[in-house]
C-alpha positions in Angstrom: 70.5 -95.6 19.8 71.8 -92.7 17.9 70.8 -90.8 14.7 73.9 -89.3 13.2 74.0 -87.3 10.2 77.5 -87.1 8.0 78.7 -84.9 5.5 82.4 -85.7 4.6 84.2 -84.6 1.5 87.6 -83.1 0.2 88.1 -79.8 -1.2 91.1 -80.4 -3.2 89.6 -82.8 -5.8 87.9 -80.4 -8.3 84.0 -79.9 -8.9 82.9 -83.6 -9.1 83.2 -85.3 -5.8 81.0 -88.4 -6.2 83.9 -90.9 -6.6 85.0 -89.9 -3.0 81.5 -89.7 -1.6 81.0 -93.2 -3.0 84.0 -94.4 -1.2 82.2 -93.3 2.3 78.9 -94.7 1.3 80.5 -98.2 0.5 81.8 -98.0 4.1 78.9 -96.8 5.3 76.8 -99.5 3.7 79.4 -102.4 4.8 79.1 -101.3 8.3 75.5 -103.1 8.4 74.2 -100.1 10.4 70.8 -98.5 9.1 71.3 -95.4 7.0 69.6 -93.5 4.2 71.6 -91.2 1.8 70.5 -87.8 0.7 71.3 -85.0 -1.4 73.7 -83.4 1.2 74.9 -86.0 3.3 73.8 -89.6 5.1 71.8 -90.3 8.0 73.1 -93.2 9.8 71.8 -95.0 13.1 73.6 -96.8 15.3 75.2 -96.9 18.8 78.1 -94.1 19.6 81.2 -96.2 19.1 79.8 -97.9 16.1 79.2 -94.5 14.3 82.3 -93.0 15.2 84.0 -95.9 13.9 82.2 -95.4 10.6 83.4 -91.7 10.7 86.8 -92.5 11.5 86.7 -95.0 8.6 85.4 -92.4 6.3 87.9 -89.9 7.2 90.8 -92.5 6.7 89.7 -93.6 3.2 89.9 -89.9 1.9 92.9 -88.7 3.7 94.8 -91.4 1.8 94.9 -89.1 -1.0 93.0 -85.9 -0.3 94.9 -83.1 1.4 91.6 -81.3 2.7 88.7 -82.7 3.9 85.5 -81.3 5.4 83.6 -83.4 7.9 80.6 -82.1 9.4 78.5 -84.4 11.8 75.5 -84.1 14.2 73.7 -86.4 16.2 70.5 -86.8 18.1 70.6 -89.1 21.3 67.6 -90.1 23.0 67.7 -92.3 25.9 65.6 -95.5 25.6 64.6 -94.4 21.9 64.6 -97.1 19.4 63.9 -96.7 15.4 65.2 -93.2 15.2 65.2 -92.9 11.4 61.9 -93.9 10.5 60.2 -92.8 13.5 61.3 -89.1 13.1 59.6 -89.2 9.9 56.5 -90.9 10.8 56.3 -88.3 13.7 56.3 -85.5 11.2 53.9 -87.3 8.8 51.3 -87.8 11.5 51.2 -84.2 12.4 51.1 -83.2 8.6 48.2 -85.8 8.0 50.1 -87.0 4.9 53.4 -88.5 3.7 56.5 -86.7 3.2 58.9 -86.8 0.2 61.5 -89.3 0.8 64.7 -90.2 -0.9 
C-alpha cells in the first residue's frame, strides 16, 4: 500500500482555483480510495497503479481547458504496511501523548 500526496492546479486561471481543485477532488472521491483533503493538497492511499490512474485522470480533467498545470506528487511505500494514512497520525499522537489537529 502507498500513501500519496497530490497537489495539482492550473496557473492560467486567475486567483481563485477552487473550481479546478473541486474537479480533481471529485475524481479522487469517485475512485473509492481512502483520502484526506488538506489546505495544500490531498493525501490518497492505494496501490501504485490505482494512484497513478487517479493522477492521470486529474491531469486530463484540467488539461481539457487549462494551458498550464502544476502537479506535485510524493509518495511513501512501505512493504507489507497497511493503514498508512491513519497509522502515520496515530504514531505521532502516541509519541506526543495527545491528539493532533486534523482536517
